[in-house]
N, CA, C and O atoms as a printed pandas DataFrame, in Angstrom:
     atom_number atom_name residue_name chain_id  residue_number  x_coord  y_coord  z_coord
0              1         N          MET        A               1  -20.369    2.085  -58.048
1              2        CA          MET        A               1  -20.129    1.867  -56.649
2              3         C          MET        A               1  -18.761    1.239  -56.464
3              4         O          MET        A               1  -18.378    0.338  -57.211
4              5         N          LYS        A               2  -18.024    1.713  -55.469
5              6        CA          LYS        A               2  -16.669    1.257  -55.220
6              7         C          LYS        A               2  -16.678    0.075  -54.257
7              8         O          LYS        A               2  -17.373    0.111  -53.241
8              9         N          LYS        A               3  -15.906   -0.983  -54.566
9             10        CA          LYS        A               3  -15.810   -2.144  -53.685
10            11         C          LYS        A               3  -14.734   -1.896  -52.635
11            12         O          LYS        A               3  -13.714   -1.264  -52.909
12            13         N          ASN        A               4  -14.980   -2.407  -51.421
13            14        CA          ASN        A               4  -14.001   -2.275  -50.348
14            15         C          ASN        A               4  -12.897   -3.297  -50.533
15            16         O          ASN        A               4  -13.144   -4.450  -50.885
16            17         N          ASN        A               5  -11.691   -2.856  -50.290
17            18        CA          ASN        A               5  -10.519   -3.718  -50.376
18            19         C          ASN        A               5  -10.325   -4.387  -49.017
19            20         O          ASN        A               5  -10.090   -3.688  -48.032
20            21         N          PRO        A               6  -10.418   -5.740  -48.927
21            22        CA          PRO        A               6  -10.280   -6.429  -47.643
22            23         C          PRO        A               6   -8.921   -6.200  -46.984
23            24         O          PRO        A               6   -8.833   -6.118  -45.759
24            25         N          THR        A               7   -7.879   -6.097  -47.776
25            26        CA          THR        A               7   -6.543   -5.860  -47.221
26            27         C          THR        A               7   -6.470   -4.476  -46.593
27            28         O          THR        A               7   -5.897   -4.318  -45.515
28            29         N          ALA        A               8   -7.029   -3.495  -47.236
29            30        CA          ALA        A               8   -7.021   -2.133  -46.703
30            31         C          ALA        A               8   -7.863   -2.047  -45.432
31            32         O          ALA        A               8   -7.494   -1.347  -44.489
32            33         N          GLN        A               9   -8.990   -2.753  -45.403
33            34        CA          GLN        A               9   -9.823   -2.757  -44.205
34            35         C          GLN        A               9   -9.091   -3.405  -43.030
35            36         O          GLN        A               9   -9.131   -2.908  -41.904
36            37         N          PHE        A              10   -8.420   -4.526  -43.315
37            38        CA          PHE        A              10   -7.661   -5.214  -42.269
38            39         C          PHE        A              10   -6.553   -4.311  -41.739
39            40         O          PHE        A              10   -6.353   -4.210  -40.529
40            41         N          LEU        A              11   -5.841   -3.661  -42.641
41            42        CA          LEU        A              11   -4.752   -2.766  -42.249
42            43         C          LEU        A              11   -5.279   -1.594  -41.420
43            44         O          LEU        A              11   -4.670   -1.225  -40.416
44            45         N          ALA        A              12   -6.385   -1.017  -41.826
45            46        CA          ALA        A              12   -6.969    0.104  -41.086
46            47         C          ALA        A              12   -7.427   -0.332  -39.700
47            48         O          ALA        A              12   -7.231    0.389  -38.722
48            49         N          THR        A              13   -8.034   -1.507  -39.617
49            50        CA          THR        A              13   -8.485   -2.031  -38.322
50            51         C          THR        A              13   -7.304   -2.304  -37.401
51            52         O          THR        A              13   -7.355   -1.998  -36.210
52            53         N          THR        A              14   -6.254   -2.873  -37.949
53            54        CA          THR        A              14   -5.051   -3.164  -37.164
54            55         C          THR        A              14   -4.417   -1.889  -36.629
55            56         O          THR        A              14   -4.026   -1.836  -35.463
56            57         N          ILE        A              15   -4.312   -0.882  -37.448
57            58        CA          ILE        A              15   -3.733    0.398  -37.013
58            59         C          ILE        A              15   -4.593    1.033  -35.929
59            60         O          ILE        A              15   -4.064    1.568  -34.954
60            61         N          LEU        A              16   -5.898    0.980  -36.086
61            62        CA          LEU        A              16   -6.806    1.539  -35.085
62            63         C          LEU        A              16   -6.656    0.826  -33.742
63            64         O          LEU        A              16   -6.593    1.480  -32.701
64            65         N          LEU        A              17   -6.597   -0.508  -33.753
65            66        CA          LEU        A              17   -6.426   -1.273  -32.513
66            67         C          LEU        A              17   -5.084   -0.980  -31.845
67            68         O          LEU        A              17   -5.016   -0.859  -30.622
68            69         N          MET        A              18   -4.029   -0.867  -32.630
69            70        CA          MET        A              18   -2.707   -0.554  -32.065
70            71         C          MET        A              18   -2.709    0.831  -31.424
71            72         O          MET        A              18   -2.113    1.031  -30.366
72            73         N          ALA        A              19   -3.378    1.779  -32.064
73            74        CA          ALA        A              19   -3.457    3.129  -31.505
74            75         C          ALA        A              19   -4.227    3.131  -30.189
75            76         O          ALA        A              19   -3.834    3.816  -29.244
76            77         N          LEU        A              20   -5.312    2.378  -30.118
77            78        CA          LEU        A              20   -6.086    2.304  -28.877
78            79         C          LEU        A              20   -5.289    1.653  -27.756
79            80         O          LEU        A              20   -5.337    2.116  -26.617
80            81         N          LEU        A              21   -4.563    0.596  -28.060
81            82        CA          LEU        A              21   -3.755   -0.084  -27.048
82            83         C          LEU        A              21   -2.605    0.790  -26.562
83            84         O          LEU        A              21   -2.181    0.668  -25.413
84            85         N          ALA        A              22   -2.105    1.652  -27.406
85            86        CA          ALA        A              22   -1.000    2.530  -27.013
86            87         C          ALA        A              22   -1.428    3.531  -25.953
87            88         O          ALA        A              22   -0.591    4.030  -25.201
88            89         N          PHE        A              23   -2.707    3.830  -25.883
89            90        CA          PHE        A              23   -3.197    4.833  -24.945
90            91         C          PHE        A              23   -3.974    4.242  -23.778
91            92         O          PHE        A              23   -4.721    4.963  -23.117
92            93         N          THR        A              24   -3.819    2.964  -23.509
93            94        CA          THR        A              24   -4.498    2.385  -22.352
94            95         C          THR        A              24   -3.898    2.945  -21.079
95            96         O          THR        A              24   -2.691    3.172  -21.000
96            97         N          SER        A              25   -4.719    3.162  -20.108
97            98        CA          SER        A              25   -4.246    3.766  -18.865
98            99         C          SER        A              25   -3.613    2.715  -17.958
99           100         O          SER        A              25   -3.910    1.523  -18.047
100          101         N          THR        A              26   -2.748    3.187  -17.098
101          102        CA          THR        A              26   -2.111    2.320  -16.124
102          103         C          THR        A              26   -3.145    1.922  -15.080
103          104         O          THR        A              26   -3.931    2.752  -14.622
104          105         N          ARG        A              27   -3.138    0.670  -14.716
105          106        CA          ARG        A              27   -4.032    0.203  -13.663
106          107         C          ARG        A              27   -3.313    0.364  -12.335
107          108         O          ARG        A              27   -2.151   -0.018  -12.199
108          109         N          PHE        A              28   -3.990    0.917  -11.383
109          110        CA          PHE        A              28   -3.398    1.167  -10.082
110          111         C          PHE        A              28   -3.842    0.117   -9.077
111          112         O          PHE        A              28   -4.877   -0.528   -9.240
112          113         N          GLY        A              29   -3.049   -0.036   -8.050
113          114        CA          GLY        A              29   -3.390   -0.927   -6.950
114          115         C          GLY        A              29   -3.697   -0.116   -5.711
115          116         O          GLY        A              29   -4.040    1.063   -5.793
116          117         N          GLY        A              30   -3.569   -0.758   -4.564
117          118        CA          GLY        A              30   -3.837   -0.068   -3.308
118          119         C          GLY        A              30   -3.163   -0.770   -2.151
119          120         O          GLY        A              30   -2.660   -1.886   -2.282
120          121         N          ILE        A              31   -3.164   -0.094   -1.016
121          122        CA          ILE        A              31   -2.604   -0.639    0.220
122          123         C          ILE        A              31   -3.627   -0.382    1.320
123          124         O          ILE        A              31   -4.175    0.715    1.427
124          125         N          ARG        A              32   -3.881   -1.409    2.140
125          126        CA          ARG        A              32   -4.795   -1.228    3.273
126          127         C          ARG        A              32   -4.243   -1.980    4.475
127          128         O          ARG        A              32   -3.388   -2.857    4.360
128          129         N          GLY        A              33   -4.772   -1.597    5.638
129          130        CA          GLY        A              33   -4.373   -2.256    6.864
130          131         C          GLY        A              33   -5.046   -1.622    8.051
131          132         O          GLY        A              33   -5.916   -0.763    7.907
132          133         N          THR        A              34   -4.632   -2.054    9.238
133          134        CA          THR        A              34   -5.149   -1.492   10.481
134          135         C          THR        A              34   -3.981   -1.132   11.383
135          136         O          THR        A              34   -2.884   -1.676   11.259
136          137         N          VAL        A              35   -4.240   -0.203   12.290
137          138        CA          VAL        A              35   -3.243    0.223   13.269
138          139         C          VAL        A              35   -3.877    0.133   14.644
139          140         O          VAL        A              35   -5.017    0.553   14.846
140          141         N          SER        A              36   -3.120   -0.424   15.598
141          142        CA          SER        A              36   -3.623   -0.465   16.968
142          143         C          SER        A              36   -2.523    0.009   17.916
143          144         O          SER        A              36   -1.358   -0.353   17.748
144          145         N          PRO        A              37   -2.884    0.800   18.891
145          146        CA          PRO        A              37   -4.217    1.331   19.155
146          147         C          PRO        A              37   -4.599    2.392   18.120
147          148         O          PRO        A              37   -3.753    3.145   17.636
148          149         N          ALA        A              38   -5.875    2.430   17.801
149          150        CA          ALA        A              38   -6.381    3.319   16.758
150          151         C          ALA        A              38   -6.160    4.790   17.063
151          152         O          ALA        A              38   -5.976    5.592   16.147
152          153         N          ASP        A              39   -6.177    5.155   18.340
153          154        CA          ASP        A              39   -6.015    6.571   18.693
154          155         C          ASP        A              39   -4.548    6.976   18.829
155          156         O          ASP        A              39   -4.262    8.108   19.219
156          157         N          GLY        A              40   -3.617    6.082   18.517
157          158        CA          GLY        A              40   -2.197    6.383   18.650
158          159         C          GLY        A              40   -1.512    6.814   17.369
159          160         O          GLY        A              40   -0.297    7.014   17.352
160          161         N          VAL        A              41   -2.272    6.958   16.301
161          162        CA          VAL        A              41   -1.667    7.272   15.007
162          163         C          VAL        A              41   -2.101    8.650   14.503
163          164         O          VAL        A              41   -3.246    9.065   14.679
164          165         N          ILE        A              42   -1.168    9.333   13.882
165          166        CA          ILE        A              42   -1.448   10.640   13.278
166          167         C          ILE        A              42   -1.757   10.480   11.796
167          168         O          ILE        A              42   -2.759   10.994   11.299
168          169         N          GLN        A              43   -0.868    9.749   11.084
169          170        CA          GLN        A              43   -0.998    9.637    9.635
170          171         C          GLN        A              43   -0.202    8.434    9.132
171          172         O          GLN        A              43    0.738    7.974    9.781
172          173         N          ILE        A              44   -0.601    7.933    7.958
173          174        CA          ILE        A              44    0.105    6.864    7.266
174          175         C          ILE        A              44    0.748    7.462    6.023
175          176         O          ILE        A              44    0.102    8.202    5.281
176          177         N          VAL        A              45    2.022    7.142    5.794
177          178        CA          VAL        A              45    2.740    7.616    4.613
178          179         C          VAL        A              45    3.333    6.400    3.908
179          180         O          VAL        A              45    3.956    5.553    4.548
180          181         N          ALA        A              46    3.141    6.312    2.586
181          182        CA          ALA        A              46    3.739    5.249    1.773
182          183         C          ALA        A              46    4.770    5.891    0.851
183          184         O          ALA        A              46    4.477    6.868    0.163
184          185         N          ILE        A              47    5.985    5.332    0.842
185          186        CA          ILE        A              47    7.075    5.922    0.080
186          187         C          ILE        A              47    7.683    4.858   -0.841
187          188         O          ILE        A              47    7.987    3.747   -0.406
188          189         N          ALA        A              48    7.856    5.215   -2.121
189          190        CA          ALA        A              48    8.553    4.366   -3.093
190          191         C          ALA        A              48    9.256    5.277   -4.082
191          192         O          ALA        A              48    8.605    6.011   -4.825
192          193         N          SER        A              49   10.569    5.235   -4.096
193          194        CA          SER        A              49   11.404    6.087   -4.957
194          195         C          SER        A              49   10.886    7.527   -4.952
195          196         O          SER        A              49   11.064    8.227   -3.954
196          197         N          SER        A              50   10.260    7.986   -6.018
197          198        CA          SER        A              50    9.817    9.385   -6.073
198          199         C          SER        A              50    8.347    9.562   -5.693
199          200         O          SER        A              50    7.843   10.685   -5.707
200          201         N          ASP        A              51    7.655    8.485   -5.358
201          202        CA          ASP        A              51    6.240    8.567   -4.982
202          203         C          ASP        A              51    6.078    8.620   -3.469
203          204         O          ASP        A              51    6.664    7.817   -2.742
204          205         N          THR        A              52    5.277    9.572   -3.006
205          206        CA          THR        A              52    4.919    9.670   -1.592
206          207         C          THR        A              52    3.413    9.855   -1.511
207          208         O          THR        A              52    2.862   10.802   -2.072
208          209         N          LEU        A              53    2.752    8.943   -0.807
209          210        CA          LEU        A              53    1.303    8.990   -0.644
210          211         C          LEU        A              53    0.976    9.075    0.836
211          212         O          LEU        A              53    1.645    8.451    1.660
212          213         N          LYS        A              54   -0.054    9.846    1.180
213          214        CA          LYS        A              54   -0.447   10.022    2.577
214          215         C          LYS        A              54   -1.927    9.748    2.734
215          216         O          LYS        A              54   -2.724    9.995    1.829
216          217         N          THR        A              55   -2.287    9.223    3.921
217          218        CA          THR        A              55   -3.698    9.039    4.248
218          219         C          THR        A              55   -3.864    9.091    5.758
219          220         O          THR        A              55   -2.907    8.917    6.513
220          221         N          ASN        A              56   -5.075    9.330    6.175
221          222        CA          ASN        A              56   -5.408    9.337    7.593
222          223         C          ASN        A              56   -5.993    7.992    7.993
223          224         O          ASN        A              56   -6.360    7.182    7.142
224          225         N          VAL        A              57   -6.074    7.767    9.289
225          226        CA          VAL        A              57   -6.614    6.522    9.828
226          227         C          VAL        A              57   -7.983    6.817   10.431
227          228         O          VAL        A              57   -8.144    7.777   11.184
228          229         N          THR        A              58   -8.973    5.980   10.094
229          230        CA          THR        A              58  -10.317    6.119   10.639
230          231         C          THR        A              58  -10.676    4.819   11.351
231          232         O          THR        A              58  -10.699    3.746   10.747
232          233         N          ASP        A              59  -10.952    4.936   12.632
233          234        CA          ASP        A              59  -11.302    3.764   13.447
234          235         C          ASP        A              59  -10.233    2.672   13.349
235          236         O          ASP        A              59  -10.547    1.482   13.367
236          237         N          GLY        A              60   -8.981    3.087   13.245
237          238        CA          GLY        A              60   -7.869    2.141   13.187
238          239         C          GLY        A              60   -7.592    1.564   11.815
239          240         O          GLY        A              60   -6.667    0.766   11.664
240          241         N          LYS        A              61   -8.375    1.949   10.799
241          242        CA          LYS        A              61   -8.207    1.401    9.458
242          243         C          LYS        A              61   -7.707    2.468    8.495
243          244         O          LYS        A              61   -8.034    3.648    8.620
244          245         N          PHE        A              62   -6.900    2.020    7.521
245          246        CA          PHE        A              62   -6.441    2.945    6.489
246          247         C          PHE        A              62   -6.452    2.263    5.127
247          248         O          PHE        A              62   -6.326    1.043    5.018
248          249         N          THR        A              63   -6.605    3.081    4.095
249          250        CA          THR        A              63   -6.552    2.614    2.711
250          251         C          THR        A              63   -5.878    3.677    1.869
251          252         O          THR        A              63   -6.218    4.858    1.941
252          253         N          LEU        A              64   -4.922    3.245    1.074
253          254        CA          LEU        A              64   -4.295    4.110    0.074
254          255         C          LEU        A              64   -4.767    3.616   -1.284
255          256         O          LEU        A              64   -4.597    2.441   -1.609
256          257         N          SER        A              65   -5.358    4.504   -2.081
257          258        CA          SER        A              65   -5.866    4.136   -3.398
258          259         C          SER        A              65   -5.003    4.751   -4.487
259          260         O          SER        A              65   -4.192    5.640   -4.225
260          261         N          ASN        A              66   -5.183    4.277   -5.697
261          262        CA          ASN        A              66   -4.440    4.783   -6.860
262          263         C          ASN        A              66   -2.934    4.719   -6.645
263          264         O          ASN        A              66   -2.215    5.685   -6.904
264          265         N          VAL        A              67   -2.471    3.577   -6.172
265          266        CA          VAL        A              67   -1.055    3.367   -5.896
266          267         C          VAL        A              67   -0.423    2.695   -7.117
267          268         O          VAL        A              67   -0.896    1.657   -7.581
268          269         N          LYS        A              68    0.648    3.300   -7.629
269          270        CA          LYS        A              68    1.366    2.708   -8.753
270          271         C          LYS        A              68    2.051    1.426   -8.304
271          272         O          LYS        A              68    2.409    1.285   -7.134
272          273         N          LYS        A              69    2.235    0.489   -9.236
273          274        CA          LYS        A              69    2.907   -0.748   -8.860
274          275         C          LYS        A              69    4.348   -0.442   -8.463
275          276         O          LYS        A              69    4.990    0.449   -9.019
276          277         N          GLY        A              70    4.835   -1.197   -7.496
277          278        CA          GLY        A              70    6.184   -1.004   -6.990
278          279         C          GLY        A              70    6.299   -1.534   -5.575
279          280         O          GLY        A              70    5.385   -2.175   -5.058
280          281         N          THR        A              71    7.441   -1.255   -4.955
281          282        CA          THR        A              71    7.692   -1.686   -3.585
282          283         C          THR        A              71    7.732   -0.449   -2.695
283          284         O          THR        A              71    8.496    0.484   -2.944
284          285         N          TYR        A              72    6.910   -0.452   -1.664
285          286        CA          TYR        A              72    6.730    0.706   -0.798
286          287         C          TYR        A              72    7.186    0.418    0.625
287          288         O          TYR        A              72    7.209   -0.728    1.076
288          289         N          THR        A              73    7.548    1.488    1.315
289          290        CA          THR        A              73    7.761    1.453    2.751
290          291         C          THR        A              73    6.615    2.236    3.369
291          292         O          THR        A              73    6.354    3.377    2.985
292          293         N          ILE        A              74    5.931    1.621    4.327
293          294        CA          ILE        A              74    4.824    2.279    5.024
294          295         C          ILE        A              74    5.371    2.858    6.321
295          296         O          ILE        A              74    5.981    2.147    7.120
296          297         N          TRP        A              75    5.149    4.147    6.523
297          298        CA          TRP        A              75    5.591    4.837    7.720
298          299         C          TRP        A              75    4.346    5.251    8.499
299          300         O          TRP        A              75    3.507    5.996    7.993
300          301         N          VAL        A              76    4.233    4.766    9.726
301          302        CA          VAL        A              76    3.120    5.127   10.594
302          303         C          VAL        A              76    3.622    6.227   11.529
303          304         O          VAL        A              76    4.473    5.985   12.385
304          305         N          LYS        A              77    3.088    7.433   11.356
305          306        CA          LYS        A              77    3.442    8.553   12.229
306          307         C          LYS        A              77    2.562    8.474   13.472
307          308         O          LYS        A              77    1.341    8.599   13.390
308          309         N          ALA        A              78    3.195    8.265   14.621
309          310        CA          ALA        A              78    2.458    8.003   15.857
310          311         C          ALA        A              78    2.406    9.219   16.772
311          312         O          ALA        A              78    3.253   10.111   16.714
312          313         N          LYS        A              79    1.370    9.221   17.628
313          314        CA          LYS        A              79    1.235   10.220   18.689
314          315         C          LYS        A              79    1.989    9.715   19.914
315          316         O          LYS        A              79    2.071    8.511   20.155
316          317         N          ALA        A              80    2.541   10.657   20.687
317          318        CA          ALA        A              80    3.191   10.284   21.948
318          319         C          ALA        A              80    2.136    9.671   22.859
319          320         O          ALA        A              80    1.006   10.159   22.881
320          321         N          PRO        A              81    2.445    8.659   23.585
321          322        CA          PRO        A              81    3.745    8.090   23.921
322          323         C          PRO        A              81    4.188    6.974   22.974
323          324         O          PRO        A              81    5.158    6.275   23.265
324          325         N          TYR        A              82    3.491    6.793   21.840
325          326        CA          TYR        A              82    3.836    5.716   20.916
326          327         C          TYR        A              82    4.976    6.141   19.991
327          328         O          TYR        A              82    5.215    7.331   19.785
328          329         N          LYS        A              83    5.670    5.150   19.442
329          330        CA          LYS        A              83    6.800    5.398   18.544
330          331         C          LYS        A              83    6.369    5.185   17.099
331          332         O          LYS        A              83    5.541    4.324   16.801
332          333         N          ASP        A              84    6.956    6.001   16.192
333          334        CA          ASP        A              84    6.727    5.798   14.768
334          335         C          ASP        A              84    7.151    4.374   14.397
335          336         O          ASP        A              84    8.073    3.813   14.988
336          337         N          THR        A              85    6.469    3.812   13.421
337          338        CA          THR        A              85    6.727    2.441   13.004
338          339         C          THR        A              85    6.799    2.387   11.479
339          340         O          THR        A              85    6.103    3.141   10.799
340          341         N          THR        A              86    7.636    1.497   10.939
341          342        CA          THR        A              86    7.696    1.305    9.494
342          343         C          THR        A              86    7.453   -0.162    9.145
343          344         O          THR        A              86    7.779   -1.072    9.907
344          345         N          VAL        A              87    6.874   -0.351    7.976
345          346        CA          VAL        A              87    6.707   -1.684    7.386
346          347         C          VAL        A              87    7.371   -1.593    6.022
347          348         O          VAL        A              87    6.944   -0.812    5.172
348          349         N          GLU        A              88    8.410   -2.385    5.810
349          350        CA          GLU        A              88    9.182   -2.295    4.570
350          351         C          GLU        A              88    8.777   -3.367    3.568
351          352         O          GLU        A              88    8.124   -4.353    3.911
352          353         N          THR        A              89    9.174   -3.150    2.343
353          354        CA          THR        A              89    8.956   -4.046    1.198
354          355         C          THR        A              89    7.501   -4.469    1.029
355          356         O          THR        A              89    7.192   -5.659    0.963
356          357         N          VAL        A              90    6.623   -3.491    0.962
357          358        CA          VAL        A              90    5.208   -3.747    0.683
358          359         C          VAL        A              90    5.042   -3.682   -0.839
359          360         O          VAL        A              90    5.146   -2.613   -1.439
360          361         N          ALA        A              91    4.784   -4.831   -1.446
361          362        CA          ALA        A              91    4.680   -4.919   -2.902
362          363         C          ALA        A              91    3.261   -4.616   -3.360
363          364         O          ALA        A              91    2.289   -5.155   -2.831
364          365         N          VAL        A              92    3.163   -3.735   -4.363
365          366        CA          VAL        A              92    1.873   -3.391   -4.961
366          367         C          VAL        A              92    1.941   -3.762   -6.435
367          368         O          VAL        A              92    2.892   -3.400   -7.129
368          369         N          ILE        A              93    0.931   -4.485   -6.913
369          370        CA          ILE        A              93    0.854   -4.836   -8.325
370          371         C          ILE        A              93   -0.395   -4.207   -8.920
371          372         O          ILE        A              93   -1.278   -3.744   -8.198
372          373         N          ASP        A              94   -0.458   -4.197  -10.246
373          374        CA          ASP        A              94   -1.602   -3.600  -10.946
374          375         C          ASP        A              94   -2.924   -4.205  -10.504
375          376         O          ASP        A              94   -3.060   -5.424  -10.392
376          377         N          SER        A              95   -3.883   -3.345  -10.257
377          378        CA          SER        A              95   -5.274   -3.724   -9.985
378          379         C          SER        A              95   -5.476   -4.609   -8.762
379          380         O          SER        A              95   -6.485   -5.307   -8.675
380          381         N          ALA        A              96   -4.543   -4.597   -7.817
381          382        CA          ALA        A              96   -4.687   -5.427   -6.617
382          383         C          ALA        A              96   -4.497   -4.574   -5.363
383          384         O          ALA        A              96   -3.733   -3.609   -5.361
384          385         N          ILE        A              97   -5.199   -4.946   -4.310
385          386        CA          ILE        A              97   -5.055   -4.289   -3.012
386          387         C          ILE        A              97   -4.138   -5.157   -2.157
387          388         O          ILE        A              97   -4.402   -6.344   -1.962
388          389         N          THR        A              98   -3.063   -4.566   -1.649
389          390        CA          THR        A              98   -2.141   -5.267   -0.761
390          391         C          THR        A              98   -2.557   -4.977    0.674
391          392         O          THR        A              98   -2.606   -3.819    1.087
392          393         N          ASP        A              99   -2.855   -6.023    1.431
393          394        CA          ASP        A              99   -3.264   -5.882    2.825
394          395         C          ASP        A              99   -2.040   -6.138    3.704
395          396         O          ASP        A              99   -1.474   -7.231    3.691
396          397         N          VAL        A             100   -1.635   -5.119    4.469
397          398        CA          VAL        A             100   -0.469   -5.264    5.342
398          399         C          VAL        A             100   -0.847   -5.783    6.715
399          400         O          VAL        A             100    0.017   -5.965    7.572
400          401         N          GLY        A             101   -2.141   -6.024    6.929
401          402        CA          GLY        A             101   -2.597   -6.571    8.207
402          403         C          GLY        A             101   -2.586   -5.527    9.313
403          404         O          GLY        A             101   -2.764   -4.334    9.067
404          405         N          GLU        A             102   -2.370   -6.009   10.559
405          406        CA          GLU        A             102   -2.380   -5.121   11.706
406          407         C          GLU        A             102   -0.975   -4.649   12.041
407          408         O          GLU        A             102   -0.038   -5.442   12.130
408          409         N          ILE        A             103   -0.849   -3.340   12.225
409          410        CA          ILE        A             103    0.404   -2.740   12.630
410          411         C          ILE        A             103    0.235   -2.304   14.090
411          412         O          ILE        A             103   -0.589   -1.439   14.389
412          413         N          LYS        A             104    1.006   -2.898   14.987
413          414        CA          LYS        A             104    0.898   -2.586   16.411
414          415         C          LYS        A             104    1.939   -1.547   16.794
415          416         O          LYS        A             104    3.135   -1.726   16.562
416          417         N          LEU        A             105    1.464   -0.464   17.381
417          418        CA          LEU        A             105    2.366    0.602   17.827
418          419         C          LEU        A             105    2.960    0.245   19.178
419          420         O          LEU        A             105    2.283   -0.301   20.049
420          421         N          GLN        A             106    4.247    0.566   19.336
421          422        CA          GLN        A             106    4.973    0.314   20.580
422          423         C          GLN        A             106    5.179    1.624   21.332
423          424         O          GLN        A             106    5.283    2.691   20.726
424          425         N          GLN        A             107    5.236    1.530   22.649
425          426        CA          GLN        A             107    5.487    2.740   23.461
426          427         C          GLN        A             107    6.966    2.882   23.732
427          428         O          GLN        A             107    7.384    3.832   24.395
């Protein structure tokens, strides 16, 4: 019967753990908020460098999921007679939801 070499076992375990850590997935965050008046909005768009995310508003509330970490500009596309609105420098970090609060549309 062959005895196990503790050094070889340690080395194999270390290599296995390093390989698993190399393939861990990126944790995403999110952005949420409300828009008032609720019936004055068409769509919410979040823009950061090459990323563009879109979502609709339900009952004045919106949520963007699976958002990569970074700094985003939120663009609220409004229905007439309201004006489009932007919220700049919205920071998203891993595994956290950033709440932008209430966005009030102006006429």
